[in-house]
C-alpha positions as CSV (number, residue, x, y, z in Angstrom):
1,M,77.1,-202.7,97.7
2,K,80.5,-204.2,98.3
3,Q,81.3,-201.3,100.6
4,I,78.1,-201.9,102.6
5,R,78.9,-205.6,102.9
6,G,82.5,-204.8,104.0
7,L,81.1,-202.4,106.7
8,I,78.7,-205.1,107.9
9,F,81.6,-207.6,108.2
10,V,83.7,-205.2,110.2
11,A,80.8,-204.4,112.5
12,L,80.2,-208.1,113.2
13,A,83.9,-208.7,113.8
14,V,84.0,-205.8,116.3
15,C,80.9,-207.1,118.1
16,F,82.5,-210.6,118.3
17,L,85.7,-209.2,119.8
18,I,83.7,-207.1,122.3
19,N,81.6,-210.1,123.3
20,A,84.7,-212.3,123.7
21,Q,86.4,-209.7,125.9
22,N,83.2,-209.4,128.0
23,A,83.0,-213.2,128.4
24,K,86.7,-213.3,129.4
25,A,86.1,-210.5,132.0
26,A,83.1,-212.4,133.3
27,F,85.4,-215.1,134.6
28,D,86.6,-213.9,138.0
29,G,88.8,-216.3,140.0
30,G,87.3,-219.3,138.2
31,R,83.7,-218.1,138.4
32,I,81.3,-216.6,135.8
33,R,78.9,-213.8,136.5
34,D,76.0,-216.1,137.3
35,G,78.0,-217.7,140.2
36,L,78.8,-221.0,138.6
37,R,82.3,-222.4,139.1
38,R,84.4,-222.8,135.9
39,V,84.9,-226.5,135.0
40,Q,88.5,-227.6,135.5
41,A,90.4,-230.9,135.6
42,P,91.1,-232.3,139.0
43,L,94.5,-231.3,140.4
44,T,97.1,-233.2,142.3
45,F,98.9,-231.4,145.2
46,T,102.1,-233.2,146.4
47,V,103.1,-232.1,149.9
48,N,106.8,-231.2,150.1
49,S,107.2,-229.9,153.6
50,T,106.4,-231.2,157.1
51,L,105.9,-227.6,158.4
52,D,102.4,-226.7,159.7
53,E,101.6,-223.6,157.7
54,I,98.5,-222.2,156.1
55,D,97.8,-221.1,152.5
56,K,96.9,-217.4,152.5
57,T,95.3,-217.5,149.0
58,P,93.3,-220.7,148.8
59,G,91.5,-221.2,145.5
60,D,94.3,-220.0,143.2
61,G,95.2,-223.5,142.3
62,K,98.6,-223.2,143.9
63,C,99.6,-225.0,147.1
64,K,101.9,-222.4,148.6
65,S,102.1,-221.9,152.3
66,T,103.1,-218.8,154.3
67,P,105.9,-217.9,155.0
68,S,108.0,-220.7,153.6
69,K,106.2,-220.9,150.2
70,K,106.1,-224.7,150.5
71,C,103.2,-227.1,149.9
72,T,102.4,-228.1,153.4
73,L,99.6,-230.6,154.3
74,R,97.5,-227.9,155.8
75,A,98.0,-225.6,152.7
76,A,97.0,-228.4,150.4
77,I,93.8,-229.1,152.3
78,M,92.9,-225.4,152.4
79,E,93.5,-225.2,148.6
80,N,91.3,-228.2,148.0
81,N,88.6,-226.8,150.3
82,A,88.4,-223.8,148.0
83,L,88.4,-225.8,144.8
84,G,87.1,-229.3,145.6
85,G,87.6,-232.7,144.0
86,N,91.4,-233.0,144.0
87,T,94.1,-235.4,145.2
88,I,96.7,-234.7,147.9
89,V,99.8,-236.9,147.9
90,I,101.4,-237.2,151.3
91,P,105.0,-238.6,151.2
92,A,106.5,-240.7,153.9
93,S,107.2,-238.5,157.0
94,K,105.7,-237.2,160.2
95,Y,103.4,-234.2,159.9
96,E,103.0,-232.6,163.3
97,F,100.5,-229.9,164.2
98,T,101.9,-226.6,165.6
99,I,98.9,-224.3,165.0
100,A,96.6,-224.6,168.0
101,G,92.9,-223.9,167.7
102,Q,89.4,-225.4,168.0
103,N,86.0,-224.7,166.6
104,E,87.3,-223.4,163.3
105,D,86.2,-225.4,160.2
106,N,88.4,-224.5,157.3
107,A,91.7,-226.1,158.4
108,A,93.3,-222.7,159.2
109,S,94.0,-223.9,162.8
110,G,93.8,-227.0,164.9
111,D,92.3,-230.0,163.1
112,L,92.5,-230.6,159.4
113,D,89.0,-229.8,158.2
114,L,87.9,-231.4,155.0
115,T,85.0,-229.3,153.5
116,A,85.0,-230.6,149.9
117,N,85.5,-233.9,148.0
118,V,89.1,-235.0,148.4
119,T,91.5,-238.0,148.2
120,L,94.4,-238.1,150.6
121,K,97.1,-240.6,149.7
122,G,99.8,-241.5,152.2
123,A,102.9,-243.6,151.4
124,G,101.8,-246.2,153.9
125,A,100.7,-246.3,157.5
126,A,104.2,-247.4,158.7
127,T,105.9,-244.4,157.2
128,T,103.3,-241.5,156.9
129,T,102.0,-240.1,160.2
130,I,99.6,-237.2,160.9
131,D,100.3,-236.2,164.5
132,A,97.9,-233.7,166.1
133,K,100.2,-233.3,169.1
134,S,97.0,-233.2,171.3
135,L,96.3,-229.6,170.1
136,D,92.9,-230.7,168.7
137,R,91.3,-233.7,166.9
138,A,93.3,-234.8,163.9
139,I,90.8,-235.0,161.0
140,H,87.3,-233.4,160.7
141,V,85.3,-234.4,157.6
142,V,82.9,-231.5,157.5
143,N,81.2,-232.0,154.1
144,G,81.5,-234.0,150.9
145,K,83.2,-237.3,150.4
146,A,86.8,-238.0,151.6
147,K,89.1,-240.9,150.8
148,I,92.1,-241.4,153.1
149,S,94.6,-244.2,152.7
150,G,98.1,-245.2,153.8
151,V,98.5,-243.0,156.9
152,T,98.7,-243.2,160.7
153,I,96.5,-240.8,162.5
154,T,97.6,-240.2,166.1
155,N,97.5,-237.9,169.2
156,G,94.2,-236.3,168.4
157,N,92.4,-234.8,171.4
158,A,88.8,-233.8,171.0
159,P,86.9,-231.7,173.6
160,N,83.7,-233.7,172.7
161,S,83.7,-236.4,170.0
162,G,86.1,-237.9,167.4
163,G,89.6,-237.6,168.7
164,G,91.3,-239.1,165.7
165,I,88.6,-238.6,163.1
166,F,85.2,-236.9,163.2
167,V,82.7,-237.4,160.4
168,A,79.8,-234.9,160.4
169,N,76.3,-235.9,159.5
170,S,76.4,-234.6,155.9
171,A,79.8,-236.2,155.2
172,K,81.3,-239.5,154.1
173,L,84.8,-241.0,154.7
174,I,86.4,-244.1,153.3
175,L,89.4,-245.0,155.4
176,N,91.7,-247.7,153.8
177,K,95.0,-249.3,154.9
178,S,95.5,-246.9,157.7
179,I,96.0,-246.9,161.5
180,V,94.2,-244.7,164.1
181,T,96.0,-244.9,167.4
182,N,96.6,-243.1,170.7
183,N,93.8,-240.6,170.3
184,S,91.4,-239.3,173.0
185,A,88.0,-237.7,173.3
186,A,86.4,-236.2,176.3
187,Y,83.1,-237.7,175.3
188,S,82.8,-240.3,172.5
189,G,84.7,-241.9,169.6
190,A,88.3,-241.5,170.6
191,G,89.5,-243.2,167.5
192,A,86.6,-242.2,165.3
193,G,83.3,-240.5,165.9
194,N,80.8,-240.9,163.1
195,F,77.6,-239.1,162.5
196,G,77.5,-239.5,158.7
197,T,78.9,-242.4,156.7
198,L,82.1,-244.1,157.7
199,I,83.7,-247.1,155.8
200,I,86.8,-248.6,157.3
201,K,88.8,-251.2,155.2
202,N,92.0,-253.0,155.8
203,S,92.8,-250.8,158.8
204,A,93.6,-250.9,162.5
205,I,91.7,-248.8,165.1
206,G,94.0,-249.1,168.1
207,D,95.7,-249.2,170.4
208,A,95.4,-246.7,173.3
209,N,92.4,-244.8,171.9
210,Y,90.5,-243.6,175.0
211,A,87.0,-242.1,175.4
212,G,85.7,-240.4,178.5
213,T,82.3,-241.8,178.0
214,N,81.6,-244.2,175.1
215,G,83.3,-245.7,172.0
216,G,87.0,-245.9,172.8
217,G,87.7,-247.1,169.3
218,I,84.6,-246.0,167.4
219,A,81.4,-244.2,168.3
220,N,78.7,-244.5,165.6
221,T,75.3,-242.7,165.3
222,G,75.3,-242.8,161.5
223,T,76.1,-245.5,159.0
224,L,79.2,-247.6,159.7
225,R,80.9,-250.4,157.7
226,V,84.1,-252.1,158.9
227,V,85.8,-254.7,156.7
228,K,89.0,-256.7,157.2
229,S,90.0,-254.5,160.1
230,Y,91.5,-254.9,163.6
231,I,89.9,-253.0,166.5
232,Y,92.1,-253.6,169.5
233,G,93.5,-252.1,172.7
234,N,90.8,-249.4,172.9
235,S,89.0,-248.3,176.1
236,S,86.3,-246.1,177.5
237,N,85.7,-245.0,181.1
238,F,86.0,-248.0,183.3
239,N,83.6,-246.5,185.8
240,A,80.8,-245.2,183.5
241,G,81.8,-245.9,179.9
242,Y,80.2,-248.0,177.1
243,G,81.7,-249.9,174.2
244,G,85.5,-250.2,174.5
245,G,85.9,-251.0,170.8
246,L,82.6,-249.8,169.4
247,D,79.6,-248.0,170.7
248,N,76.7,-248.1,168.2
249,Y,73.6,-246.0,168.1
250,G,73.2,-246.1,164.3
251,T,73.4,-248.9,161.7
252,A,76.7,-250.8,161.6
253,F,78.0,-253.8,159.6
254,I,81.2,-255.6,160.6
255,N,82.7,-258.1,158.3
256,A,85.9,-260.2,158.5
257,S,87.2,-258.1,161.4
258,T,88.5,-258.7,165.0
259,F,87.9,-257.0,168.3
260,Y,90.7,-257.8,170.8
261,H,91.6,-256.6,174.2
262,D,89.2,-253.7,174.3
263,E,87.9,-252.6,177.7
264,S,84.9,-250.7,179.1
265,N,82.4,-250.5,182.0
266,E,79.7,-252.1,179.8
267,G,80.4,-253.8,176.5
268,G,84.1,-254.5,176.6
269,A,84.3,-254.9,172.8
270,I,80.9,-253.6,171.7
271,R,77.8,-251.9,173.1
272,S,74.9,-251.5,170.7
273,V,71.6,-249.7,170.9
274,G,71.0,-249.5,167.2
275,T,71.2,-252.1,164.4
276,L,74.4,-254.1,164.3
277,T,75.4,-257.1,162.1
278,L,78.6,-259.1,162.6
279,L,79.7,-261.5,159.9
280,N,82.7,-263.8,159.8
281,S,84.3,-261.9,162.7
282,T,86.0,-262.6,166.0
283,L,85.7,-261.1,169.5
284,D,88.5,-262.3,171.9
285,A,89.9,-261.3,175.3
286,N,87.8,-258.2,175.8
287,T,86.8,-257.0,179.2
288,A,83.8,-255.3,180.8
289,Y,83.8,-254.3,184.4
290,V,80.0,-254.5,184.9
291,E,78.4,-256.5,182.1
292,G,79.0,-257.9,178.6
293,G,82.7,-258.6,178.3
294,G,82.3,-259.3,174.6
295,I,79.0,-257.5,173.7
296,Y,76.4,-255.6,175.7
297,N,73.2,-255.3,173.5
298,A,71.2,-252.6,175.2
299,G,68.4,-252.3,172.6
300,G,67.9,-252.6,168.9
301,T,68.8,-255.6,166.8
302,L,72.1,-257.6,166.9
303,N,72.8,-260.2,164.2
304,L,75.7,-262.6,164.8
305,I,76.5,-264.8,161.7
306,H,79.6,-267.1,161.7
307,V,81.0,-265.1,164.7
308,T,83.5,-266.4,167.2
309,I,83.2,-265.0,170.7
310,T,85.8,-266.4,173.0
311,E,87.9,-265.6,176.2
312,N,86.0,-262.4,176.9
313,N,85.5,-261.7,180.6
314,A,84.1,-259.7,183.4
315,P,85.3,-259.6,187.1
316,S,83.6,-261.2,190.1
317,G,80.2,-259.6,190.8
318,A,79.7,-258.6,187.2
319,T,77.4,-260.4,184.6
320,A,78.0,-261.9,181.2
321,G,81.5,-262.6,180.2
322,G,80.4,-263.2,176.6
323,I,77.1,-261.4,175.6
324,K,74.6,-259.5,177.7
325,N,71.2,-258.8,176.1
326,T,68.7,-256.4,177.7
327,G,65.7,-255.2,175.9
328,G,66.8,-255.9,172.4
329,T,66.8,-258.8,169.8
330,V,69.9,-261.0,169.4
331,N,69.8,-263.3,166.4
332,L,72.5,-266.1,166.7
333,K,73.4,-268.1,163.6
334,N,76.3,-270.5,162.8
335,S,78.3,-269.0,165.7
336,L,80.6,-270.1,168.5
337,L,80.6,-268.9,172.2
338,D,83.1,-270.5,174.5
339,L,85.6,-269.8,177.3
340,N,83.8,-266.5,178.2
341,R,83.9,-266.0,182.0
342,V,82.9,-264.0,185.0
343,D,85.9,-264.3,187.2
344,V,86.7,-268.0,186.8
345,L,83.1,-269.2,186.1
346,S,81.8,-269.9,182.6
347,D,79.4,-267.3,181.5
348,D,78.9,-267.1,177.8
349,C,75.6,-265.3,177.7
350,E,72.9,-263.5,179.8
351,G,69.4,-262.7,178.6
352,T,67.2,-263.9,175.7
353,F,68.6,-265.1,172.4
354,N,67.0,-266.1,169.1
355,S,68.8,-269.1,167.5
356,Q,68.6,-269.2,163.8
357,G,70.5,-272.5,163.7
358,Y,73.8,-274.2,164.2
359,N,75.4,-272.6,167.2
360,L,77.8,-273.8,169.9
361,V,77.3,-272.2,173.3
362,F,79.2,-273.9,176.1
363,G,77.7,-272.1,179.1
364,T,74.0,-271.3,178.9
365,S,73.1,-271.0,182.6
366,G,72.4,-267.3,182.4
367,C,70.6,-267.2,179.0
368,T,67.4,-268.4,177.4
369,I,67.8,-269.7,173.8
370,N,64.8,-271.0,171.8
371,A,64.6,-274.7,171.3
372,D,66.7,-275.7,168.3
373,P,68.0,-279.2,167.7
374,T,70.9,-277.9,165.6
375,N,72.6,-276.2,168.5
376,I,75.3,-277.6,170.7
377,F,75.2,-276.8,174.4
378,G,77.6,-277.7,177.2
379,I,80.3,-279.1,174.9
380,A,83.7,-277.3,174.8
381,S,85.0,-276.3,171.4
382,G,88.6,-276.9,172.3
383,V,89.8,-273.5,171.2
384,S,92.9,-272.1,172.9
385,G,93.5,-268.5,172.1
386,I,93.9,-266.0,169.2
387,G,96.7,-266.0,166.7
388,N,97.9,-265.1,163.3
389,N,96.4,-267.9,161.2
390,G,96.6,-266.1,157.9
391,G,94.4,-263.4,156.5
392,A,94.2,-259.7,157.3
393,T,93.2,-260.1,161.0
394,P,93.9,-262.5,163.9
395,T,91.5,-265.4,164.4
396,V,90.8,-268.2,166.8
397,A,91.6,-271.5,165.1
398,L,89.5,-274.7,165.6
399,P,91.7,-277.6,166.7
400,S,91.4,-281.1,165.2
401,G,88.4,-283.0,166.6
402,S,86.6,-279.9,167.7
403,A,82.8,-280.2,168.0
404,A,82.5,-277.0,165.9
405,I,84.0,-278.6,162.7
406,D,81.7,-279.7,159.9
407,R,78.4,-278.9,161.6
408,I,76.6,-276.8,159.1
409,P,75.0,-278.3,155.9
410,V,76.1,-276.4,152.7
411,A,72.6,-275.0,152.2
412,K,72.6,-273.4,155.6
413,C,76.1,-271.9,155.2
414,T,74.8,-268.4,154.3
415,D,75.5,-264.8,155.0
416,D,73.4,-261.9,156.3
417,K,71.3,-261.9,153.1
418,N,71.0,-265.7,153.1
419,K,73.3,-266.0,150.1
420,P,76.0,-268.7,150.1
421,L,79.0,-267.8,152.3
422,L,82.0,-269.0,150.4
423,I,84.9,-267.8,152.5
424,D,85.8,-267.6,156.2
425,Q,87.2,-264.5,158.0
426,R,90.7,-265.1,156.5
427,G,89.3,-265.4,153.0
428,R,89.9,-269.2,152.9
429,P,87.2,-271.3,151.1
430,R,84.0,-272.5,152.7
431,P,82.7,-275.2,153.0
432,M,85.6,-277.7,153.4
433,D,85.8,-281.3,154.6
434,G,87.3,-280.5,158.0
435,D,86.8,-283.9,159.6
436,G,88.0,-286.0,156.7
437,N,84.8,-288.0,156.1
438,G,84.5,-287.1,152.4
439,K,81.7,-284.6,152.8
440,K,82.0,-280.8,152.8
441,K,80.3,-278.8,155.5
442,C,80.9,-275.5,157.1
443,D,82.4,-275.0,160.6
444,L,80.9,-272.9,163.3
445,G,82.2,-269.4,163.9
446,A,84.6,-267.3,161.8
447,F,87.3,-270.0,161.1
448,E,87.0,-272.8,158.6
449,V,89.4,-275.7,159.0
450,Q,91.2,-276.4,155.7
């Protein structure tokens, strides 16, 4: 009986070893036989070369380029595309493209294609530069969710859309503390072309991004969110272009941000056909050569809440130095429009506008605004240009004694969701007692006098 039990034990042990060997063999390059990927902890690839070389064996968990056997930026991205969900650390340096190529989507040539979840961490936009050398666009987010921070993206050149960055309709990108500058696109979105979801935070889109048709800075047909960012010095075709800073066909939300010195044929800073909300933001010194120096709303819904629109312009013979509305809805709340001109003539708005209370519009000769006793018309705000007044982005300060100071009761000082708005564009507290009468109220526009 003991011998029988011993034989049974040996047989079971042999079966266990055979099964273990079969299970081990079933793993092939990180995959089991039913096609599921083996679970592994996220990896960190640290780039150690500025060469532009590919990884010939992506998916082996090793960032090793050919022929130098270094961890190049392209090799790290190819490795992540095969594995997914990893972090790529990009030390301070300039990373220049040398491998030309277009219409290839796995980062083997031309642009850096991101096809899987990834985090790219630069050492800071002032010291870490991704330079496409005009060989292709710079970054293409093909699938998944990407996070990019601390880099400058420059010299991208797209044959269609998205010169610096292109976000596909199934993808999402969060761009933080970065600069997108001097990129071009034959069609749209020289700085960034978004068809998916794009979130821009604490970044600068500008300058010298140029689009052949629309969206010199950003072209959006998906979902866009811009927070504490500076969109400046961008342009689209002066003869037939739209939206020097932003051209919006999708849904966009702009908060605590500034558009400055952007240029286009229509909509110097912004043209919108979709749904666009601006909160606690500034548009200053933008130019349109036909209409809408600040904004051209060509359809859809435009919501302006605590927005300052000043010193935008259009040349003689054009219309609307400030805002032009044709065929859409513009809701104006707690905002300031002043010093916008066509040539030398005051022209803050053209078209029909829906006041939601407490606005200052100096020149109303070209626009129709519904009757609202809380509005101020024909009185100058006294502002005199944009500057560094604290905070992440430039703003237009209100001078002492301005008619825009302490105009809004606390209960009406609200954001896009009608919740209390407790800070201005700079992050300074609202409301404050700006006129010294002992009562706190909110100021018009994006700037709160302290």
